[in-house]
Each structure stands twice: as structure tokens, then as C-alpha cells.
N, C-alpha and C positions, 0 to 999 in steps of 0.2 A: 453437482457443482453449480455455483451461482456466478454468473459473470458480474464483475464489479468495475467501478471506476474510482479514482482518487477524489474523494469529496472535500478533502482539506487536510491540513496539518495543524495541530494545536499543541499547546504545552500544558502539562499538568501542574499541580501546585508545587512540585519539587523541581520544576524547570526541565522536566524530561519531555521529549517530543513524542507525539502520538500521531500516527497517520490514520485517517478515517477512510475506510473503504465502504462504498455504498453500492448495492445492487443496481445494475444498469436498468433504466426504465422506471425506477421508483422515484416518485415525486419528492421534492424536499419536504421535510417534516413528516414524512410517512415512512412506513417500513422500518428498516434497521440500518445500522452502521456497524462495522467491525473495527474496533480500535486496536492498533498494534503499536506498542512502544518501540521506538527506534532511536538511533543515535543522532546527534546534531548534524554530522556531516552527511548522513543519509537523508535526513530531512531537508537539508539545503539542496542536495542533489535532486531530490524528487521535486521540490518547488521550482528549481531552475528548469527542469524538463516540462513540468505542467504549465508553467507560465511562459514557456519559450524564451527564456531570458538568455542573453549572450554573456559568456564568461570570457575573460581575457586569455585564459589557458584552459585546455580540456580538463574536466574533472574525471575521476576514475571511471565513472559509468560512460562518459564520452569515449574514453579509451577502449572500454569493452565494446562499444558500438563500432568503433573504427576497426578494431581487430576482427570482429565478426564480418564486417563488410569486406575487409581485405582478403578474407578467406572464403568469400562467396557463401557465407552462412547467414541464416535468417532466424531470428527469434520469432516463433510462431505463437507462443503463449507462455504465460507464467501461471502457476497455481500455488496458492497457500493450501497445503495439503492436510496439515494436522497441527495439533497442540499436544505437547508432551511436557508435563511438569511445568506448565506456564510458558514454555518456549514454543514459538510458532516456527513451522518448517515450510519451505517452499521448494518448488522445482521450476527450472527454466527449460523449455523445449526448444532445441536448436535443430534446424534442418540444413543439411549441406549435401548437395547432389541428391542421392537417393537415401542417404543415411539420416536417421532421426536420433538425436542424443537428448536424453533427459538428465539434467544436471542439478544436483542438490545446491540450494542457495538459501541465504537469509532472505526473508520476505522483503526487507528494505532494499536490498540489492536487486532482487528480482523486479520489484515495482519500479525502482529508479531506471533500470534497463528497459523495461516494457514501456515506460512513459516516454523514453527517447525514440524507440523504434516503432511505436504504435501497435505493439502486440496486445492481444486480448489478455485480460487479467481475470482469474477465476479464484473462488474460495470454496473449499469443500463444504458441503451441507453441514457436516458434523462440526466444523469450525464456526460456522454462522450460528448454529444452535448453541454451542458452548460459550462463544465470546461475543456474539452479537448483542447489541443494545438498541433500544428505540431511538430513532432519529429525532433529535430535539431541535434542530435548526428550522425555524419558520421564516421563510424568505419575506413574508409580509411584515414581521416584526423581528428582523434579524438581530438587532441589538439586544433585545430581551432574551432571545433564544441563545445567543452567544453567551450571555451572562449565566443563563441556566446551565448551559453545557460546561462552562468554566466551574460552576459550583459542583457539578457532577465530577469533573476531573479532580477537584480539590479533595473529594471524598473517596474516590476510587483508588485502589492500590493494584499495581500489576499482579500482586500476589493473589488477588481475587480470582484470577483466571487460572491459577494452578489447579490441576486435577486432583 
């Protein structure tokens, strides 16, 4: 497993949202990122959490956080565990008292929840090997790098990640 952080959210040429997960400790424009296509609502929820934005009403992932807190439960980690037929799978580990529960989840929901509660995010080595791509964002010339990454997104298809 590789510990990751949310490096950003982008849109591909079809207007679909892509979350970019980058291994913790890797410098910008080095190493790899794992792109995962997600829905618009999940992208918004992740961005709200990552940017510490305030919403007038709780979003679904805020509700999940409140429910867990009211039950004295804690999300300790989320893991993107595998890819099957182009679909990413994740698990959320929740601890309550002495009980540990591992719950199946969509990666977008797991990441949105982890971003709210400060839980560690992990990606299986096999997922990084299959879906990872070189990090193209250069912070010294971010505009050119973003343009290069947008060209990549214009050419890539989520079907490219089907096994």
C-alpha cells in the first residue's frame, strides 16, 4: 500500500471529473499520480473538504462524519484496494470501542469522508501499477504543466484502465 493525498480535481475533455491521488512525500512533477473518474457531486464534496470551505447546509459526507461522531466511531483509514473491469473499489476502516469495521465504498465517497475527518488514504500497489501515470504538474511552470495535463485528459479514456 502507498499512502496518498489529494493532489487535485480536474475535468477531462468530456466534462467528467477526475480526482488525482499522489503518494505522500513525492515532490510535485515527480513520481506518479493515480487518476480516478468520479461524479460531479463527489468532486464538489472532496473540494469542499480539501479547501476547508463552509457550506450553508451539510453535504452527504458531512452527514456521514456527524453520524460517526455521534456513535463515537472514528474513520482510521481508507484504502483504494483494487480495479476490476475499470471500476475502482475502496474500503473505509471504522473503529468504535474495541470493534474494527471494514466497509466497502466507492473511492470518491471514501476520499470525501477521509478528507473531512483527517484519515489516512492509501492505494494498493497493484492499483498504482495499473492506473498510475507520471505526474506532469511542474510547480515552476504550472500553467504549461496544467495545459499538458489537460491535453492528456483530452486523449485518455476511462476505458483505458479496464483490465
